[in-house]
N, C-alpha and C positions, 0 to 999 in steps of 0.2 A: 724703381721697380726692377726686380731681378728674379731669375729662375736658378735654382740650385738642384744638383743631383743628390738624392738621398740614397747613398749607396757607398759600399767600401770595396766592391769587387772591381779591380782595375780594368779588365777587358770591357766590362759594361760601361764604366766611366769614360773610357777612351772612345767607345762607340757612340755614346750620346754626345760627347763634346764635339764630334765631327759633324753632327747633324742638327744640334739645337744650340741656340745662343745662351749658354749657361754662364753664370757668374762664379761658380765654384761647386763645392761638395759639402754635404752635411753627413755626419756619422753619429753613431752611438754604440754602446756595447752590444746591443742586439744585432745591429747591422754588421758590426765586425764579426760576430759569431756566424752570421749567415754567409759571409764571404769565406770564412774558414771552412764551413761545412761544404762549400763548393770547391775546396781544394787549395785555397789561397793560404799559404803558410808564411804569413808576414806578421810580426808583432806590431802593435799599434804605432810605435815610433818609426819602424822601417816602412810601414804603409804610408805614414804621413810624409816621410822623405820622398817616397816614390811619387805621391800625388803632387807635391811641391815641384818636383823635377819635370813632371810630364804634363801638368795641367796648369793653366793660368787661373787667376782669381783667388777667392778666399776659401779656406778650408776650416770647417767647424769640427772640432774634436771634443768629445765628451769624456772626462775622466771616469774610470770605472770604480775607483775607490769610494768608500762610504764615510770614512772618518775625515775630519776637517784637514788635518795636516797632510795626510796622504793625497786627498783630493787637490789641495793647493799645490803640492809638489808635482803631481801629474800634469795639472793645468799649466803650471809654469814651464815644465819641460817641453810641452807642446809649443807654447808661445815662443820659447827661446830658439826654436828651429827657424822661425821667420816671423818676428813680431808684427810685420806689416801685413801678413797674409793669413795668420792663424788666429782664430778666435775660439776660446774654450766655451763649450756648452755646459753651463753650471745648472744642476738640478735645483728646482725650486723647493728647497728644504731649509731647515734651520742651519745645518752644516753648510749647505750651499750658499746661503746668504752671507755667512761669515767669510767663506772663501772668496766670494764675489767682492766684498768690501775690501779685503786684503789686496786683491788683484787691482781694483780700481785705484787704491791708494798708491800703487806703483805705476799708475798711468796706462794700464793695459785695457784693451777692448774686451768686453764680455757679452755673452748671451745667456739668458735664463731659459731653460727648457722645461717642458711639461707644465707650463703655466695654464691653469684652468679657470681661475676666477679673476674678476676685476680687481679685487683687493690685492691679489698676488701681483697683477700687472702694475698696479700703482706702487707697490713696495719695490718691485724691480726697477721701475722708472726712477724712484727716489735714490737708488744706488747708481743712477746714470747708466743703466744697462743699455748697450748699443742695440741689442735685439731682444725681443720678447717672443717666445716660440710657443704658441698654442697648438694642440693636436686636434685638427678639425674632425677627422673621422672618429677618433676616440671619444671626443665630446659628444658626438651624435650617438654613438653606441651606449653612452652613459645616460642618455635621455636629455641631454642639454642641447639646445638649439645653437649649434656652433656658429652659424652666421650671425645670430643675434649677439652672441658673446663677443665675437671679434668686433662687431660694430660698436658694442659698449666700450671695449678697450680702446678702439680708435677714437671714439668720442671723448673719452677721458684724456687721452694723450693730446688731442687737439685743443680741448678746452683749457687744459693746464699748461699748454705750450711745452710739452715734454718731448724731447727729441728721439726717444726710443723708436725703433722700427718693429713692426709686426711681421714676423717670418712664420707663415702658416705651414705646418707640417702635417703628416698623416693625411695626405691628400690621395684619395684612392681612384678618382675619376676626373676627367676634364670638367665635368659638371661641377664637382666639388671645388675644383680650382677656380672656376668662374665665379661661383658663389662666394668663395673666400675673398676674392679680389673685389667684388662688388660690395662686400661688407666692410672693406677698408684695409685689408691686408696689404702691406707694402711689397712683400716678397713671398715666394712660394718655394718649397722644396718637395720634390716628388721622386718616386722610383723611376728608373730608366723606362720601364714599360709605359707609365703614365705620361712621361715627358714626350715619348714618341707619339702617344695617342693625342697629345695636345696639338700636334702638327697636322694631323689628318682629320678629314670629315667626309662622310659618304657623298655629300653633294659636291664637294670639291673633287673627289675621285671620279665621280660621274662626269663632271665637266671636262676634266683632264683626259679621260678616256675618249670622250667625243672629239676633243682636239686632235688626239693621236690618230684616231680613225680618219678624220678629215684630212690630216696631213698625208697619210698613206694614199688616200684617194686622189689628192691633188698631184702627188708625184707619179701616179699611174696615167695621168692625162697626157 
């Protein structure tokens, strides 16, 4: 079981890594664009190098290309920076499936992203995908019970003795994180804000404030 930072903005990544026991970072083109909009002027390869240098753990990088050969080349370029720590996020499409099979033939780890159905999860597992990534909140907004869908995928993997891990993404609240875990997700990836929210709770804060108040009183005696 692991927590990942769903972010590409380096200051936020470093901030979270100091406070939360994360196993690495997940990104996609939308997240890369959000970091650029905040003033971070690093191309994807430069960003990946920075993350590998400053952060431990696994980095998930998603190619932005849409054609098979370009997607394969981008994924391979990411992997070659550190094959032990970089896993490409391959979109669950026909082109993506062909890219994934080519990468697995070379012995690389892969993840399939934007997996929405049990049939897709089964197909991904047949390619020996290391990670299957469903989008929890996006499923919910589409009218699909995300918890039930993750549970179905988990049941499939368990019954068929398939080794793929479920990495739940698009987690918007600690409650969604808890529900995804209880449904069977192995790992979670969340924004820095949600990761920080995972650490705190109002009842905990209330108890800690009482301890601090009593400590002050004790030292006044």
